[in-house]
Backbone as JSON, one array per atom type, in Angstrom:
{
  "sequence": "MIFHIRSRTGIPPYLQIVQQVKQDIRLGLLKEGDKLPAVREVVTMVAINPNTVVKAYRELENQGCIEKRLGVGTFVTKQPAGLSPDIQSALLDKLEGWLAETQAAGLDEEAVEALFHTAQRNQRGDQHGTDSKR",
  "N": [[34.93, 37.61, -18.85], [33.29, 39.32, -21.39], [33.64, 40.33, -24.66], [32.58, 42.95, -26.87], [32.35, 43.87, -30.15], [31.83, 46.59, -32.14], [31.07, 47.36, -35.36], [30.36, 49.72, -36.66], [31.33, 51.99, -35.39], [33.63, 53.34, -36.03], [35.84, 53.11, -34.53], [38.82, 51.36, -34.2], [38.86, 47.76, -33.95], [40.8, 46.67, -32.13], [41.25, 48.79, -30.39], [38.73, 49.02, -29.27], [38.66, 46.74, -27.71], [40.73, 47.34, -25.91], [39.6, 49.62, -24.67], [37.33, 48.44, -23.47], [38.46, 46.62, -21.63], [39.85, 48.41, -19.95], [37.71, 49.93, -19.01], [36.25, 47.99, -17.6], [38.1, 47.44, -15.61], [38.22, 49.94, -14.31], [35.61, 50.07, -13.31], [35.66, 48.12, -11.47], [34.95, 45.6, -12.2], [36.86, 44.01, -13.23], [39.66, 43.03, -11.45], [42.87, 43.58, -9.84], [45.02, 40.95, -10.57], [43.09, 39.35, -11.74], [42.36, 37.09, -14.39], [42.57, 37.51, -17.87], [40.64, 36.58, -20.79], [42.01, 34.06, -22.95], [43.76, 34.66, -26.04], [42.76, 33.03, -28.12], [40.2, 32.45, -27.11], [38.98, 34.99, -27.17], [39.03, 35.5, -29.9], [37.26, 33.54, -30.83], [34.97, 34.37, -29.49], [34.31, 36.95, -30.56], [34.79, 36.79, -33.25], [37.16, 37.8, -34.7], [40.37, 38.71, -36.1], [43.2, 37.01, -34.82], [45.54, 38.56, -34.51], [44.56, 41.07, -34.0], [43.6, 40.91, -31.4], [45.96, 40.29, -30.08], [47.35, 42.67, -30.55], [45.74, 44.46, -29.08], [46.06, 43.46, -26.45], [48.81, 43.83, -26.23], [48.94, 46.62, -26.28], [47.54, 47.22, -23.91], [49.31, 46.07, -22.14], [51.57, 47.66, -22.55], [50.59, 49.99, -21.45], [50.59, 49.33, -18.86], [48.5, 48.05, -17.65], [47.98, 45.34, -17.78], [49.62, 42.11, -17.55], [51.58, 39.63, -19.18], [51.98, 36.27, -18.37], [54.12, 33.84, -18.94], [52.99, 30.85, -20.24], [50.91, 30.75, -18.45], [48.98, 32.81, -18.61], [47.21, 35.94, -19.15], [47.07, 38.74, -17.09], [45.37, 41.14, -15.0], [47.05, 43.97, -13.79], [46.94, 46.37, -12.38], [44.85, 48.89, -10.87], [43.45, 51.67, -12.46], [44.14, 55.16, -11.82], [41.76, 57.29, -10.21], [38.23, 57.66, -9.58], [36.79, 55.59, -7.02], [35.88, 52.13, -7.51], [33.37, 51.63, -6.31], [32.03, 54.13, -6.24], [31.96, 54.65, -8.97], [30.39, 52.51, -9.79], [27.94, 53.14, -8.59], [27.33, 55.46, -10.02], [27.12, 54.34, -12.53], [24.82, 52.78, -12.17], [22.9, 54.83, -12.0], [23.12, 55.93, -14.55], [22.32, 53.75, -16.09], [19.65, 53.67, -15.31], [18.76, 56.07, -16.46], [19.16, 55.43, -19.14], [17.27, 53.4, -19.41], [14.97, 54.95, -19.2], [15.19, 56.45, -21.58], [14.86, 54.44, -23.42], [12.27, 53.59, -22.83], [10.98, 55.85, -23.67], [11.18, 55.58, -26.33], [13.42, 56.24, -27.81], [16.02, 55.87, -30.23], [19.33, 54.36, -30.56], [21.07, 56.23, -31.74], [19.81, 58.7, -31.19], [19.93, 58.69, -28.41], [22.7, 58.75, -28.0], [23.21, 61.26, -29.12], [21.87, 62.94, -27.3], [23.35, 62.38, -24.96], [25.98, 63.22, -25.68], [25.51, 65.9, -26.2], [24.77, 66.77, -23.66], [27.2, 66.35, -22.34], [28.84, 68.23, -23.69], [27.5, 70.56, -22.92], [27.98, 70.53, -20.17], [30.72, 70.96, -20.16], [30.77, 73.39, -21.26], [31.19, 74.02, -23.92], [29.55, 75.02, -26.26], [29.78, 75.57, -29.09], [30.92, 78.14, -28.98], [28.96, 79.71, -27.81], [27.15, 81.16, -25.06], [24.8, 80.21, -24.12], [22.67, 77.43, -23.22], [21.23, 76.26, -25.25]],
  "CA": [[34.76, 38.86, -19.56], [32.74, 39.16, -22.73], [33.91, 41.5, -25.49], [31.62, 43.3, -27.91], [32.97, 44.71, -31.17], [30.82, 47.27, -32.97], [31.75, 47.7, -36.61], [29.98, 51.03, -37.2], [31.75, 53.08, -34.52], [34.81, 54.02, -36.54], [36.94, 52.82, -33.61], [39.4, 50.07, -34.57], [38.51, 46.69, -33.01], [41.76, 46.48, -31.04], [41.02, 49.86, -29.41], [37.5, 48.69, -28.55], [39.05, 45.76, -26.68], [41.49, 48.1, -24.92], [38.65, 50.44, -23.92], [36.46, 47.59, -22.66], [39.23, 46.11, -20.5], [40.11, 49.52, -19.04], [36.44, 50.29, -18.36], [35.93, 46.96, -16.61], [39.01, 47.64, -14.49], [37.76, 51.14, -13.59], [34.35, 49.8, -12.62], [35.85, 47.07, -10.48], [34.52, 44.31, -12.73], [38.14, 43.29, -13.29], [40.52, 43.48, -10.36], [44.26, 43.15, -9.91], [45.17, 39.5, -10.45], [42.11, 38.64, -12.56], [42.89, 36.58, -15.65], [41.82, 37.84, -19.07], [40.49, 35.43, -21.69], [43.11, 33.79, -23.88], [43.55, 35.22, -27.37], [41.86, 32.11, -28.85], [38.83, 32.62, -26.6], [38.46, 36.27, -27.67], [38.82, 35.32, -31.34], [36.02, 32.76, -30.97], [33.89, 35.16, -28.93], [33.91, 38.08, -31.39], [35.11, 36.49, -34.65], [38.13, 38.73, -35.27], [41.7, 38.18, -36.36], [44.0, 36.89, -33.59], [46.5, 39.66, -34.42], [43.84, 42.21, -33.42], [43.57, 40.69, -29.95], [47.35, 40.41, -29.63], [47.65, 44.1, -30.57], [45.03, 45.07, -27.95], [46.72, 43.03, -25.22], [50.11, 44.48, -26.19], [48.68, 48.01, -25.9], [47.21, 47.22, -22.48], [50.54, 45.76, -21.43], [52.4, 48.87, -22.63], [50.0, 50.98, -20.54], [50.78, 48.85, -17.5], [47.22, 47.55, -17.11], [48.0, 43.88, -17.73], [50.92, 41.49, -17.8], [51.55, 38.25, -19.64], [52.81, 35.33, -17.61], [54.38, 32.77, -19.88], [52.41, 29.55, -19.95], [49.85, 30.85, -17.45], [47.91, 33.66, -19.12], [47.33, 37.39, -19.09], [46.43, 39.14, -15.84], [45.26, 42.55, -14.65], [48.14, 44.3, -12.87], [46.69, 47.52, -11.53], [43.65, 49.69, -11.02], [43.84, 53.02, -12.88], [43.81, 56.23, -10.88], [40.45, 57.87, -10.42], [37.2, 57.34, -8.6], [36.74, 54.2, -6.57], [34.89, 51.31, -8.22], [32.05, 51.76, -5.69], [31.42, 55.37, -6.72], [31.67, 54.48, -10.39], [29.28, 51.57, -9.89], [26.73, 53.89, -8.26], [27.06, 56.33, -11.16], [26.66, 53.45, -13.6], [23.41, 52.45, -11.89], [22.09, 56.0, -12.37], [23.14, 56.04, -16.0], [21.47, 52.68, -16.61], [18.28, 54.12, -15.1], [18.48, 57.07, -17.48], [19.04, 54.72, -20.42], [15.96, 52.73, -19.4], [13.99, 56.0, -19.5], [15.25, 56.78, -23.0], [14.29, 53.31, -24.14], [10.82, 53.66, -22.62], [10.49, 56.98, -24.46], [11.23, 55.19, -27.73], [14.58, 56.78, -28.51], [16.97, 54.89, -30.76], [20.7, 54.53, -30.05], [21.64, 57.47, -32.26], [19.21, 59.8, -30.44], [20.47, 58.63, -27.05], [24.08, 59.23, -28.08], [23.15, 62.71, -29.35], [21.53, 63.57, -26.02], [24.48, 62.22, -24.05], [27.1, 64.07, -26.1], [25.09, 67.29, -26.0], [24.87, 67.03, -22.22], [28.64, 66.46, -22.04], [29.3, 69.53, -24.18], [26.9, 71.58, -22.07], [28.7, 70.52, -18.89], [32.04, 71.54, -20.39], [30.59, 74.78, -21.68], [31.63, 74.28, -25.29], [28.42, 74.98, -27.19], [30.15, 76.28, -30.32], [31.22, 79.53, -28.73], [27.86, 80.46, -27.23], [27.02, 81.04, -23.61], [23.51, 79.62, -23.77], [22.62, 75.96, -23.27], [20.59, 75.84, -26.49]],
  "C": [[34.26, 38.55, -20.97], [32.98, 40.45, -23.51], [32.81, 41.68, -26.52], [32.32, 44.24, -28.88], [31.86, 45.27, -32.05], [31.51, 47.81, -34.2], [31.46, 49.12, -37.09], [30.45, 52.21, -36.35], [32.89, 53.91, -35.09], [36.03, 53.82, -35.64], [37.51, 51.45, -33.97], [39.08, 49.0, -33.52], [39.5, 46.53, -31.85], [41.58, 47.56, -29.96], [39.72, 49.63, -28.63], [37.8, 47.7, -27.43], [39.79, 46.48, -25.55], [40.53, 48.9, -24.04], [37.79, 49.59, -22.99], [37.2, 47.04, -21.44], [39.44, 47.22, -19.48], [38.83, 49.94, -18.31], [36.08, 49.26, -17.29], [36.85, 47.04, -15.4], [38.55, 48.83, -13.65], [36.52, 50.87, -12.76], [34.47, 48.7, -11.57], [35.35, 45.71, -10.93], [35.72, 43.39, -12.95], [39.03, 43.9, -12.21], [41.94, 42.97, -10.56], [44.34, 41.65, -9.66], [44.16, 38.7, -11.24], [42.74, 38.26, -13.9], [41.96, 37.01, -16.8], [41.66, 36.59, -19.93], [41.7, 35.29, -22.6], [42.75, 34.37, -25.25], [42.57, 34.36, -28.16], [40.41, 32.27, -28.41], [38.2, 33.9, -27.14], [38.15, 36.16, -29.16], [37.51, 34.58, -31.59], [34.81, 33.6, -30.55], [33.38, 36.23, -29.91], [34.27, 37.94, -32.87], [35.98, 37.58, -35.29], [39.47, 38.04, -35.42], [42.48, 38.1, -35.04], [44.99, 38.03, -33.41], [45.86, 40.91, -33.8], [43.84, 42.11, -31.9], [44.98, 40.84, -29.38], [47.74, 41.89, -29.55], [46.99, 44.81, -29.38], [45.72, 44.72, -26.64], [48.09, 43.68, -25.09], [49.96, 45.94, -25.76], [48.37, 48.12, -24.41], [48.45, 46.93, -21.63], [51.47, 46.97, -21.41], [51.9, 49.96, -21.68], [50.1, 50.54, -19.08], [49.51, 48.3, -16.85], [47.21, 46.03, -16.93], [49.43, 43.39, -17.87], [50.7, 40.06, -18.25], [52.46, 37.43, -18.75], [52.93, 34.08, -18.47], [53.81, 31.44, -19.4], [51.25, 29.57, -18.97], [48.68, 31.67, -17.95], [48.24, 35.13, -18.98], [46.48, 37.89, -17.94], [46.4, 40.66, -15.67], [46.32, 42.85, -13.6], [47.83, 45.47, -11.95], [45.34, 48.15, -11.82], [44.1, 51.08, -11.47], [43.45, 54.04, -11.81], [42.42, 56.77, -11.2], [39.5, 57.5, -9.3], [37.23, 55.87, -8.22], [35.71, 53.43, -7.39], [33.49, 51.43, -7.63], [31.32, 53.01, -6.19], [31.05, 55.22, -8.2], [30.5, 53.53, -10.61], [27.96, 52.27, -9.6], [26.34, 54.81, -9.41], [26.55, 55.51, -12.35], [25.2, 53.07, -13.4], [22.49, 53.59, -12.3], [22.0, 56.13, -13.89], [22.27, 54.96, -16.64], [19.99, 53.01, -16.42], [17.85, 55.13, -16.15], [18.31, 56.4, -18.85], [17.72, 53.96, -20.52], [14.85, 53.73, -19.71], [13.99, 56.36, -20.98], [14.65, 55.67, -23.85], [12.77, 53.34, -24.03], [10.21, 54.79, -23.43], [10.55, 56.7, -25.96], [12.41, 55.74, -28.51], [15.47, 55.66, -29.03], [18.38, 55.23, -30.27], [21.32, 55.84, -30.49], [21.11, 58.68, -31.49], [19.75, 59.86, -29.02], [21.9, 59.17, -27.03], [24.12, 60.74, -28.28], [22.83, 63.45, -28.05], [22.72, 63.54, -25.06], [25.62, 63.17, -24.4], [26.76, 65.55, -25.96], [25.2, 67.66, -24.53], [26.33, 67.17, -21.8], [29.17, 67.82, -22.47], [28.77, 70.66, -23.3], [27.61, 71.67, -20.73], [30.07, 71.17, -19.02], [31.95, 72.99, -20.8], [31.05, 75.06, -23.09], [30.49, 74.07, -26.28], [28.71, 75.85, -28.4], [30.28, 77.78, -30.08], [30.08, 80.35, -28.16], [27.81, 80.23, -25.73], [25.73, 80.35, -23.21], [23.58, 78.1, -23.9], [22.03, 75.49, -24.59], [20.65, 76.94, -27.52]]
}
């Protein structure tokens, strides 16, 4: 597993680690019994404070997603409820195709995020109290 910490998101680094582990579990990239990288490995990988990684792993443990085994490592304990990894993987493929289209169109990350979040709001129907899509 490779972690990526983005400093400009406003999301604390430990929560980014938590989110990435949970996403990889949901997508079936991490399965029950898989070993997570040691704290030292994560620190080297993303150049953050070891306490940040410990905090992330503790949060994941409190949520029941992982467990520490003394002297052995940290392991995934369960798959979260929701869609099967196969369905999520298929949806991910479609999303990656859409992202390739946005890149080909020359959109930057901020524009892509704006489109994505607007589409999410439209799907939920919360366009600032209006009934129209635009």
